[in-house]
C-alpha positions as CSV (number, residue, x, y, z in Angstrom):
1,M,6.9,44.3,-13.5
2,K,3.0,44.6,-12.7
3,S,4.0,44.3,-8.6
4,I,6.1,47.3,-9.3
5,L,3.6,49.3,-11.4
6,L,0.9,48.6,-8.3
7,A,3.3,50.0,-6.0
8,S,4.2,52.8,-8.0
9,A,0.2,53.4,-8.5
10,S,-0.7,53.1,-5.0
11,V,2.2,55.3,-3.4
12,F,1.1,57.8,-6.0
13,A,-2.9,57.7,-5.0
14,F,-2.6,57.1,-1.2
15,A,-0.1,59.9,-0.8
16,G,-1.4,62.1,2.2
17,A,-3.9,59.6,3.1
18,A,-2.9,58.9,6.8
19,A,-3.0,54.9,7.3
20,A,-6.2,55.0,9.3
21,D,-7.9,56.8,6.2
22,V,-7.4,53.8,4.0
23,A,-10.3,51.4,4.0
24,W,-9.0,47.6,3.0
25,S,-11.5,45.1,1.7
26,G,-10.6,41.5,-0.1
27,S,-11.2,37.8,-0.4
28,A,-9.1,34.8,-0.8
29,A,-9.9,31.2,-1.9
30,A,-7.8,28.2,-1.4
31,E,-8.5,24.6,-2.1
32,Y,-6.9,21.0,-2.6
33,N,-8.3,18.8,-5.0
34,L,-7.6,15.1,-5.1
35,P,-8.7,13.5,-8.3
36,V,-10.5,10.3,-8.9
37,G,-8.2,7.0,-8.8
38,S,-4.9,9.3,-8.4
39,S,-2.6,9.7,-5.2
40,N,-1.1,13.3,-6.4
41,G,-3.4,16.1,-5.4
42,A,-3.3,19.8,-6.5
43,T,-3.8,23.2,-4.4
44,T,-5.1,26.5,-6.2
45,T,-5.2,29.9,-4.4
46,T,-6.5,33.2,-5.6
47,V,-6.3,36.5,-3.8
48,K,-7.9,39.7,-4.0
49,L,-7.1,43.1,-2.6
50,G,-8.9,46.2,-2.6
51,A,-8.0,49.9,-0.9
52,A,-9.9,53.0,-1.0
53,A,-8.7,56.2,1.0
54,S,-10.9,59.6,1.3
55,V,-8.8,62.6,0.4
56,A,-9.7,66.3,-0.2
57,G,-13.6,67.1,0.3
58,D,-15.6,64.3,-1.1
59,W,-13.2,62.6,-3.3
60,T,-12.0,59.2,-3.1
61,L,-9.4,57.2,-4.4
62,S,-9.2,53.4,-5.0
63,T,-7.3,50.6,-6.3
64,S,-6.8,46.8,-6.3
65,I,-4.5,43.8,-6.9
66,A,-5.3,40.1,-7.5
67,M,-3.5,36.9,-7.7
68,A,-5.0,34.3,-10.2
69,A,-4.6,30.5,-9.5
70,G,-1.8,30.2,-11.7
71,G,0.2,32.4,-8.7
72,T,0.3,35.2,-11.5
73,W,-0.3,39.0,-9.8
74,S,-2.5,41.6,-11.8
75,T,-3.2,45.2,-11.0
76,G,-6.3,46.3,-11.3
77,A,-7.5,50.2,-11.7
78,V,-6.6,53.6,-9.9
79,S,-9.7,55.6,-9.7
80,L,-10.7,58.9,-8.3
81,T,-14.3,59.9,-7.9
82,D,-16.8,61.8,-5.7
83,G,-19.7,60.3,-6.3
84,T,-20.6,62.5,-9.5
85,S,-17.5,62.4,-11.5
86,T,-15.0,59.6,-11.9
87,L,-11.7,59.5,-13.3
88,T,-10.1,56.1,-13.8
89,F,-6.7,54.6,-15.2
90,G,-6.0,51.3,-15.8
91,S,-8.1,48.3,-17.3
92,N,-11.6,49.0,-15.6
93,H,-13.5,46.3,-17.5
94,A,-15.8,49.1,-19.0
95,D,-16.8,49.1,-22.6
96,G,-16.5,52.5,-24.4
97,A,-19.1,55.1,-24.5
98,F,-19.9,54.0,-28.0
99,T,-20.0,50.4,-27.2
100,A,-21.9,50.8,-24.2
101,V,-24.9,52.3,-25.9
102,K,-25.3,49.3,-28.7
103,Q,-25.2,47.1,-25.7
104,A,-28.0,48.6,-24.5
105,Y,-30.2,47.7,-27.4
106,T,-32.7,45.7,-27.3
107,T,-32.0,43.1,-30.2
108,T,-33.0,39.7,-31.1
109,T,-29.4,38.3,-32.8
110,T,-26.8,40.7,-32.0
111,T,-24.3,40.5,-29.3
112,T,-21.4,43.4,-28.8
113,T,-18.5,43.3,-26.5
114,D,-15.6,45.3,-26.8
115,D,-12.1,45.3,-25.0
116,N,-11.3,47.0,-21.8
117,V,-10.8,50.6,-21.7
118,D,-7.3,52.3,-20.1
119,V,-8.8,55.8,-19.4
120,S,-12.3,56.6,-18.5
121,V,-13.5,60.0,-17.5
122,S,-17.4,60.5,-16.5
123,T,-19.3,62.9,-15.0
124,D,-23.1,65.0,-14.8
125,L,-23.5,68.4,-15.8
126,G,-26.8,69.5,-15.3
127,G,-28.9,65.9,-15.9
128,V,-26.7,65.0,-18.4
129,A,-24.3,62.2,-18.0
130,I,-21.2,62.6,-20.0
131,S,-18.8,60.1,-20.3
132,L,-15.1,59.7,-22.4
133,T,-13.1,56.4,-22.8
134,G,-9.9,55.7,-24.2
135,D,-8.5,52.3,-25.1
136,T,-4.9,53.0,-25.8
137,S,-3.9,49.3,-26.1
138,A,-5.3,49.5,-29.7
139,S,-3.2,50.0,-32.5
140,A,-4.4,53.7,-32.8
141,D,-6.0,55.2,-29.8
142,D,-9.7,54.3,-29.6
143,W,-11.5,57.4,-28.5
144,Q,-15.2,57.4,-27.6
145,L,-17.4,60.2,-26.4
146,G,-21.3,59.4,-24.6
147,A,-24.1,61.2,-23.0
148,S,-27.3,60.0,-22.0
149,M,-30.3,62.1,-20.6
150,S,-34.0,62.2,-19.8
151,M,-36.2,64.7,-21.7
152,G,-39.9,65.0,-21.3
153,G,-40.2,61.2,-20.1
154,I,-37.9,59.7,-23.0
155,D,-34.9,58.2,-21.9
156,V,-32.0,58.9,-24.7
157,S,-28.5,57.9,-24.6
158,A,-26.3,58.4,-27.5
159,G,-22.3,57.4,-28.4
160,F,-19.6,58.7,-31.0
161,G,-16.6,57.3,-32.3
162,V,-14.1,60.4,-31.7
163,M,-11.1,59.0,-33.1
164,G,-9.5,55.3,-33.7
165,A,-11.3,52.2,-34.9
166,A,-15.1,53.8,-34.2
167,Q,-14.1,56.8,-35.5
168,G,-17.2,58.3,-36.9
169,D,-19.5,55.7,-35.8
170,I,-22.8,57.1,-33.9
171,A,-25.5,55.0,-31.7
172,I,-28.4,56.4,-30.4
173,N,-30.8,54.9,-28.0
174,A,-34.4,56.0,-27.1
175,S,-37.0,54.7,-24.9
176,T,-39.7,56.0,-23.1
177,T,-43.1,54.5,-21.4
178,M,-46.6,55.6,-22.2
179,G,-49.4,54.3,-20.1
180,A,-49.4,50.4,-20.1
181,A,-46.8,50.2,-23.4
182,T,-43.0,50.7,-23.3
183,V,-41.1,51.2,-26.4
184,G,-37.7,51.9,-27.8
185,M,-35.8,53.2,-31.0
186,N,-32.3,52.5,-31.5
187,L,-30.2,53.9,-34.8
188,L,-26.7,52.5,-35.4
189,T,-24.3,53.8,-38.1
190,E,-21.2,51.8,-38.2
191,N,-18.5,51.3,-40.6
192,G,-20.6,53.5,-43.2
193,T,-23.8,51.1,-42.6
194,T,-27.0,52.2,-40.8
195,K,-29.3,49.9,-39.0
196,T,-32.6,50.8,-37.2
197,D,-34.2,48.6,-34.3
198,V,-37.7,48.9,-32.6
199,S,-39.0,47.3,-29.4
200,G,-42.1,47.6,-27.5
201,S,-44.4,46.0,-24.6
202,F,-47.8,46.3,-23.6
203,T,-49.5,45.1,-20.4
204,M,-53.0,45.0,-20.0
205,D,-54.0,43.2,-16.5
206,A,-52.6,39.8,-16.7
207,L,-51.5,39.9,-20.4
208,T,-48.2,41.0,-21.5
209,L,-47.2,41.4,-25.3
210,S,-43.6,42.0,-26.4
211,I,-41.8,42.5,-29.9
212,A,-38.4,43.5,-30.4
213,T,-36.6,43.7,-33.9
214,D,-33.1,43.7,-35.3
215,N,-32.1,45.6,-38.0
216,L,-35.3,46.4,-39.6
217,T,-33.2,48.0,-42.6
218,G,-31.6,44.3,-43.4
219,S,-32.5,41.1,-42.0
220,G,-35.5,42.4,-40.3
221,D,-35.5,39.7,-37.6
222,Y,-37.9,39.7,-35.0
223,D,-38.6,38.2,-31.6
224,A,-42.3,38.3,-30.6
225,S,-43.7,36.9,-26.9
226,V,-46.6,36.7,-25.0
227,K,-47.5,36.2,-21.1
228,Y,-50.5,35.6,-19.5
229,V,-50.6,35.2,-15.5
230,M,-53.6,33.1,-14.0
231,G,-52.8,33.2,-10.4
232,D,-50.4,30.6,-9.4
233,L,-50.2,29.4,-13.4
234,T,-48.4,31.2,-16.0
235,L,-48.9,30.4,-19.6
236,S,-46.2,32.3,-22.4
237,G,-45.0,31.5,-25.7
238,S,-42.6,33.2,-28.7
239,V,-42.2,33.0,-32.1
240,N,-39.2,34.9,-34.5
241,E,-38.8,35.5,-37.9
242,D,-37.7,31.9,-38.9
243,Q,-41.4,30.7,-37.4
244,A,-39.4,29.0,-34.4
245,W,-41.9,29.0,-31.6
246,N,-42.5,27.4,-28.1
247,V,-45.0,27.5,-25.8
248,G,-44.7,26.9,-22.0
249,T,-46.4,27.1,-18.3
250,S,-45.1,27.3,-15.1
251,Y,-46.7,26.8,-11.5
252,K,-45.5,28.6,-8.5
253,A,-48.1,28.0,-5.1
254,G,-46.4,27.6,-1.6
255,D,-43.2,25.1,-1.5
256,V,-44.0,23.7,-5.0
257,T,-42.7,25.1,-8.4
258,A,-42.7,23.7,-12.0
259,S,-42.4,24.3,-15.4
260,G,-42.5,22.8,-18.8
261,T,-41.5,24.3,-22.4
262,Y,-42.5,22.7,-25.8
263,Y,-40.3,24.0,-28.9
264,S,-41.1,23.7,-32.3
265,T,-37.9,21.5,-32.9
266,G,-39.8,19.0,-31.6
267,Y,-38.4,18.7,-28.1
268,F,-39.4,19.4,-24.5
269,K,-37.9,20.4,-21.4
270,A,-39.8,20.6,-17.7
271,S,-38.2,20.9,-14.2
272,V,-39.7,20.6,-10.8
273,G,-39.0,21.8,-7.0
274,Y,-40.3,21.6,-3.6
275,T,-39.0,23.2,-0.8
276,M,-40.1,22.3,3.0
277,D,-38.3,24.0,6.1
278,A,-34.6,23.2,5.5
279,L,-34.8,20.7,2.6
280,K,-34.7,21.9,-0.8
281,I,-35.1,19.2,-4.0
282,A,-35.5,19.6,-7.9
283,A,-35.3,17.7,-10.8
284,S,-35.3,18.4,-14.2
285,T,-35.2,17.1,-17.9
286,R,-34.9,17.9,-21.1
287,T,-35.6,15.7,-24.5
288,D,-33.1,16.8,-27.0
289,N,-30.0,15.6,-25.5
290,N,-31.7,13.7,-22.4
291,A,-30.2,15.8,-20.2
292,M,-31.6,14.6,-16.4
293,S,-30.9,16.3,-12.9
294,V,-32.0,15.1,-9.6
295,S,-30.4,17.7,-6.8
296,G,-31.1,18.6,-3.1
297,S,-29.7,20.4,-0.1
298,Y,-30.3,20.4,3.6
299,D,-29.6,23.3,5.9
300,M,-28.5,21.9,9.3
301,G,-28.4,24.7,11.2
302,N,-25.5,26.7,12.6
303,G,-24.0,27.4,8.7
304,M,-23.7,23.9,8.0
305,T,-25.3,22.7,4.7
306,V,-25.5,19.5,2.5
307,F,-25.7,19.0,-1.1
308,A,-26.1,15.8,-3.2
309,G,-27.5,14.7,-6.5
310,S,-26.9,13.1,-9.8
311,R,-27.1,14.1,-13.3
312,T,-26.5,13.4,-17.0
313,V,-25.2,15.9,-19.0
314,T,-22.1,14.6,-21.5
315,A,-21.6,11.9,-19.2
316,A,-23.4,10.5,-15.8
317,E,-22.3,12.3,-12.7
318,A,-22.7,11.6,-9.0
319,Y,-21.7,14.1,-6.3
320,A,-22.3,15.5,-3.0
321,G,-21.0,18.2,-0.5
322,L,-21.1,19.9,2.5
323,S,-20.3,23.5,3.2
324,A,-20.2,25.7,6.5
325,T,-20.2,29.1,7.2
326,L,-17.9,30.1,10.1
327,G,-18.3,34.2,10.3
328,A,-16.8,35.8,7.1
329,A,-15.3,32.1,6.0
330,T,-16.9,29.5,4.1
331,V,-14.8,25.8,4.3
332,S,-16.4,22.9,1.8
333,L,-15.6,19.4,1.3
334,S,-16.8,17.5,-2.1
335,Y,-16.8,14.4,-4.3
336,S,-17.5,14.0,-7.8
337,N,-17.3,11.0,-9.6
338,N,-16.2,13.0,-13.0
339,G,-17.0,16.6,-12.7
340,A,-19.2,16.4,-15.6
341,G,-20.8,20.1,-15.0
342,K,-24.0,21.5,-14.2
343,A,-27.3,20.4,-15.9
344,S,-30.3,22.2,-17.1
345,S,-31.9,22.7,-13.8
346,T,-29.2,24.4,-11.4
347,T,-31.6,25.7,-8.9
348,Y,-29.9,23.8,-6.1
349,E,-26.9,22.0,-7.9
350,K,-23.1,23.0,-7.2
351,E,-20.5,22.3,-9.7
352,Y,-17.7,20.1,-8.4
353,K,-14.4,19.4,-9.4
354,A,-13.7,15.8,-10.3
355,G,-12.5,13.9,-6.9
356,T,-12.5,14.9,-3.5
357,T,-11.9,18.5,-3.2
358,L,-11.5,20.5,0.6
359,G,-11.8,24.3,0.0
360,V,-12.1,27.8,2.3
361,A,-12.9,31.0,1.3
362,F,-13.3,34.4,3.3
363,K,-14.1,37.9,2.3
364,F,-13.4,40.8,4.4
């Protein structure tokens, strides 16, 4: 059914566009994994395809299709744009206008997410960016209107719930820079409850001070931080409303990087890295969960790189692998005794499946 929908959308979108005017892009990946101690392996494949066509004037139509590792196909959005105005049908992985403003807030404890919207329209009217989004998959259509502009050096964004679940909700975000200081204010009225936040940072030479609050009218949460740079050395610290604090230092000079942070809950984490031409080495540790890792990579030239390391997170793991870049394609081979995942330092680490894995991926 989804394939039929894609075909219908593609016929509608690209009718009248000559084949030569259609630009195709995509990616594909496949791998074979043989688990440790098993003689039965498994193959997985993912494919993504996209197409864009120029139509009348400066307008461009685009769409996409993807196949997941399980073999199921899904269709992307159909979009029409001239670079200033955009009309999109289909799940476009964009938050509604009202929710997008909420996500722009500098808050310390609140993370806001929203479902993908099914229809979105956006344009620029004399320097004011206007957007209208609709989530028609909700029990009642959820439509949101948003606007953003710059007035006298102040950036302002606003979102409004027009109908549906967010009807009547309002979100406003304003921020500006005054000399060495940057300040912001947020106002949110949601489900009849109003919240306000403020944030600010001040930089004077090597010193930077920052503070952000979350719901001053309610919980009064805040985060405050300080950073001081002395050449290759940086000192930092932060504290929040629960009096939880940390102090840290980092160092970067030439091929060497190092950092360490102590937390008021009583644990410490540290990392160090070293680069010498084609060789990169990193190590990290943290005392709260006794996680440790040592990893390295070596660039052998001609697109070939080898990796190896060991780490302890939920379990001890040793791994090794190599990858080769062949133009737009990458071929990889790896082995991990249990595939425990990445440790606290991921600077040069790779995340491998347990067992032996051969893979290939390419983009066009």
